[in-house]
C-alpha positions in Angstrom: 111.9 156.5 92.6 111.8 153.5 95.1 108.0 153.9 95.5 107.6 154.0 91.7 109.6 150.8 91.4 107.4 149.1 94.0 104.3 150.1 92.1 105.7 148.7 88.9 106.6 145.5 90.7 103.1 145.1 92.1 101.5 145.8 88.8 103.2 143.2 86.6 103.1 139.4 86.5 106.2 137.7 85.2 105.9 134.2 83.8 103.3 133.3 86.4 105.3 134.9 89.2 103.6 137.6 91.4 106.1 140.1 92.9 105.9 141.2 96.5 105.8 144.6 98.1 106.8 146.4 101.3 103.6 145.2 103.1 104.0 141.5 102.1 103.5 139.0 104.9 104.2 135.3 105.3 101.7 133.1 103.3 100.0 130.0 104.5 101.8 128.0 101.8 105.1 129.0 103.3 103.9 127.7 106.7 102.9 124.5 105.0 106.3 124.3 103.3 108.0 124.6 106.7 106.2 121.5 108.1 108.6 119.2 106.2 111.5 120.9 108.1 109.8 120.1 111.4 110.0 116.4 110.4 113.5 116.8 109.2 114.6 118.5 112.5 113.0 115.6 114.4 115.0 113.1 112.2 118.2 115.0 113.0 117.5 115.0 116.7 116.8 111.3 116.5 120.0 110.6 114.6 122.1 112.4 117.1 120.4 110.7 120.0 120.9 107.3 118.3 124.6 107.8 117.6 125.1 109.0 121.2 128.5 110.5 120.5 130.3 113.7 119.7 131.0 112.4 116.2 127.2 111.7 115.8 126.4 115.3 116.9 128.9 116.7 114.4 127.2 114.6 111.6 123.8 115.8 112.8 124.9 119.4 112.7 126.2 119.0 109.2 122.8 117.7 108.1 121.0 120.5 109.9 123.3 123.0 108.1 122.3 121.5 104.8 118.6 121.8 105.7 119.0 125.4 107.0 120.7 126.4 103.8 117.8 125.2 101.6 115.2 126.8 103.9 117.1 130.2 103.8 117.2 130.0 100.0 113.4 129.7 99.8 113.0 132.4 102.4 114.8 134.9 100.1 112.6 133.7 97.2 109.4 134.2 99.2 110.4 137.8 99.8 110.9 138.4 96.1 107.7 136.7 94.8 104.5 135.4 96.4 105.1 131.7 97.4 101.4 130.8 97.2 100.8 131.7 93.5 101.8 130.6 90.1 105.2 129.1 89.2 106.8 129.7 92.6 104.1 127.6 94.3 104.6 124.8 91.9 108.4 124.9 92.3 108.2 125.0 96.1 105.9 122.0 96.1 108.6 120.1 94.2 111.2 121.3 96.7 108.9 120.3 99.6 108.7 116.8 98.4 112.5 116.6 97.9 113.1 117.9 101.4 110.8 115.2 102.7 113.0 112.7 100.9 116.1 114.2 102.5 114.4 113.8 105.9 113.5 110.2 105.3 117.1 109.3 104.4 118.7 111.0 107.4 118.9 107.8 109.4 120.9 106.3 106.5 123.0 109.5 105.8 126.3 107.8 106.7 125.4 104.1 106.7 123.2 102.7 103.9 120.7 100.2 105.2 120.6 96.8 103.5 118.3 96.5 100.5 116.6 99.3 98.5 118.3 102.4 97.1 121.6 103.9 98.3 120.4 106.1 101.2 123.3 108.6 101.3 123.2 109.1 97.5 119.4 109.6 97.6 119.9 112.2 100.3 122.4 114.2 98.3 120.5 113.9 95.1 117.3 115.2 96.8 119.2 118.1 98.4 120.8 119.1 95.1 117.3 118.9 93.4 116.0 121.4 96.0 118.9 123.8 95.3 118.6 123.4 91.5 114.8 124.1 91.5 115.4 127.3 93.6 117.8 129.1 91.2 115.7 129.0 88.1 112.6 130.0 90.1 114.5 132.9 91.6 115.8 133.9 88.1 112.2 134.0 86.8 111.1 136.1 89.8 114.0 138.5 89.1 113.0 139.2 85.5 113.8 142.8 84.7 116.3 143.1 87.5 119.7 142.7 85.9 121.6 143.1 89.1 119.7 140.4 90.9 120.0 138.0 88.0 123.8 138.5 87.9 123.9 137.8 91.6 122.0 134.6 91.1 124.3 133.6 88.2 127.4 133.9 90.3 125.7 132.2 93.3 125.6 129.0 91.2 129.4 128.8 91.5 129.5 127.9 95.2 126.6 125.5 94.6 128.5 123.6 91.9 131.7 123.5 94.0 129.8 122.1 97.0 128.1 119.5 94.8 131.5 118.4 93.5 132.3 117.5 97.2 129.0 116.1 98.3 128.6 113.5 95.6 132.1 111.9 96.0 131.6 112.1 99.8 128.6 109.8 99.8 130.3 107.5 97.3 133.3 107.1 99.5 131.5 107.1 102.9 132.9 107.0 106.4 135.0 109.7 107.9 135.9 110.9 104.4 132.2 111.7 103.8 132.1 113.8 107.0 135.2 115.7 105.9 133.8 116.3 102.4 130.4 117.3 103.7 132.1 119.9 106.0 134.2 121.1 103.0 131.1 121.4 100.8 129.3 123.5 103.4 132.4 125.7 104.0 132.8 126.3 100.2 129.1 127.1 99.8 128.6 129.3 102.9 131.9 131.2 102.5 131.5 131.6 98.8 128.0 133.0 99.1 129.1 135.3 101.9 131.9 136.7 99.9 129.8 137.4 96.8 126.9 138.8 98.9 128.8 141.4 100.9 128.6 144.0 98.0 126.1 142.1 96.0 122.7 142.8 94.5 120.2 140.9 96.7 116.8 142.5 97.3 114.8 142.6 100.5 111.4 144.1 99.8 109.5 143.3 103.0 111.3 143.4 106.3 108.0 142.3 108.0 107.8 139.2 105.9 111.5 138.5 106.6 111.4 138.8 110.3 108.1 136.9 110.6 109.4 134.1 108.4 112.4 133.5 110.6 110.4 133.9 113.8 108.0 131.2 112.7 110.9 128.9 112.0 112.2 129.5 115.5 108.8 128.6 116.9 108.8 125.4 114.9 112.2 124.5 116.1 111.2 125.2 119.7 108.1 123.1 119.1 110.3 120.2 118.0 112.1 120.5 121.3 108.7 120.1 123.1 108.1 117.0 121.0 111.4 115.7 122.3 109.9 115.9 125.8 107.1 113.5 124.7 109.6 111.2 122.9 111.8 111.0 126.0 108.7 110.2 128.2 107.2 107.7 125.9 106.6 104.1 127.2 107.5 105.1 130.7 105.1 105.0 133.6 103.9 108.3 135.0 105.8 109.2 138.1 106.7 112.2 140.1 110.3 112.6 138.7 108.9 112.2 135.2 106.3 115.0 135.7 108.9 117.3 137.2 111.3 116.7 134.4 108.6 117.3 131.8 107.5 120.5 133.4 111.1 121.8 133.6 111.5 120.9 129.9 108.5 122.9 129.0 109.8 125.8 131.2 113.1 125.7 129.3 111.3 125.9 126.0 109.3 128.9 127.2 112.5 130.5 128.3 114.0 130.1 124.8 110.8 131.6 123.3 110.8 134.5 125.7 114.3 135.5 125.0 113.8 135.7 121.2 110.3 136.9 120.9 109.7 139.1 123.9 113.2 140.7 124.0 114.8 140.8 120.6 112.6 140.1 117.6 110.5 143.3 117.6 113.4 145.6 118.0 115.3 143.7 115.2 112.3 144.2 112.9 112.2 147.9 113.6 116.0 148.1 112.9 115.5 146.3 109.6 112.7 148.6 108.5 114.8 151.7 109.2 117.9 150.4 107.4 118.2 151.7 103.8 119.1 149.6 100.7 122.4 147.7 101.0 122.5 148.1 104.8 119.2 146.3 105.0 120.4 143.5 102.8 123.6 143.1 104.9 121.6 142.9 108.1 119.4 140.2 106.5 122.3 138.2 105.3 124.5 138.5 108.4 122.0 138.5 111.3 119.4 136.2 109.8 120.7 133.9 107.0 124.0 133.2 108.9 123.3 134.5 112.4 120.2 132.4 113.0 121.8 129.1 112.4 123.5 128.9 115.8 120.1 129.7 117.4 118.4 126.9 115.5 121.3 124.5 116.0 121.2 125.3 119.8 117.5 124.5 120.0 117.9 121.2 118.2 120.9 120.2 120.3 119.2 121.1 123.5 116.2 118.9 122.4 118.6 115.9 122.3 119.6 116.7 125.9 116.0 117.1 127.0 115.0 113.8 125.4 117.9 112.2 127.4 116.7 113.8 130.6 113.2 112.5 130.2 114.5 109.0 129.4 116.4 109.0 132.7 114.0 110.9 134.9 112.7 107.8 136.8 116.0 105.9 136.9 118.6 105.7 139.6 121.6 106.0 137.3 123.1 109.3 136.4 122.1 111.2 133.2 125.5 110.7 131.6 127.9 113.0 129.9 126.4 112.9 126.4 122.9 114.0 127.4 124.2 116.6 129.8 126.6 118.0 127.3 123.9 118.2 124.6 121.5 119.9 127.0 123.9 122.5 128.4 125.9 122.9 125.2 122.7 123.4 123.1 121.4 126.1 125.5 124.9 127.8 125.5 125.0 127.7 121.6 121.5 129.2 121.5 122.5 132.0 123.9 125.7 132.7 121.9 123.7 132.9 118.7 121.1 135.1 120.3 123.7 137.6 121.7 125.5 137.7 118.3 122.1 138.4 116.6 121.3 141.2 119.1 124.7 142.7 118.7 124.5 142.7 114.9 121.0 144.2 114.8 
């Protein structure tokens, strides 16, 4: 019955949407789509480094959580329908442009710069556009699947509730904005979690799913390598600088090794073996939610690495902020990694 359903899905084209199958892999357009998230992650890293405070790190992590939520939504869509063809490609191109706008406005996320448009309001507007483009695309891709369409319909509830907090947040600003942003994420993430536990999501290709997340981890680690260059920029080449740069690259290699050489292949095999609802639960819990601490840890560690490189050839100490970001980021990565392994 399942095989027959897969054959039917492969054989039909729904409103310009091409369904996927068990053997579907990541498309080049999805890789292209992810490039805007590299820029966005760089902007978040720069924001936290500029703020240079625990409060700035909290704000940066809230922004990163908003970005991760949009990326996860399109990862699910790309498993349902081919991202490089028809209507899905057109919609993802719109979303890609909107995410780029979000990234551009990150430096003004809490403090609008003089002149021009209201930065925080533009950020939230572009974020909501990404989310609002996603749901209709997914609904078209789910044509003929009443269970999935119902799941999408009830998912709009947490989105609307979070929007009702995000918009007033940027209008009020300050610490209230931070509080409302955190509340919006809590409502959205918890709401989707509750309606997904016994829901009707579909995961057709475990290979696509694990590869998609693995490539995002690579991009995040790559951003941490970029942070090494940023920290070393405009400094004369010296022995301490070279040692710090080499150690930074070694740390990035260590993060890569833990995920790709130890856990990812076993996790993919586990996902392939899991049937129906169990497979979906693993995808939701271990990937959509469980991968955020891993990504956040990489980004936070990149802030610390940038600080290390900036102080590599100076006599004064590194300072509590950069040290806490470096060790705290790696600790968060390891905690997320262990939780991922345990769940899978």
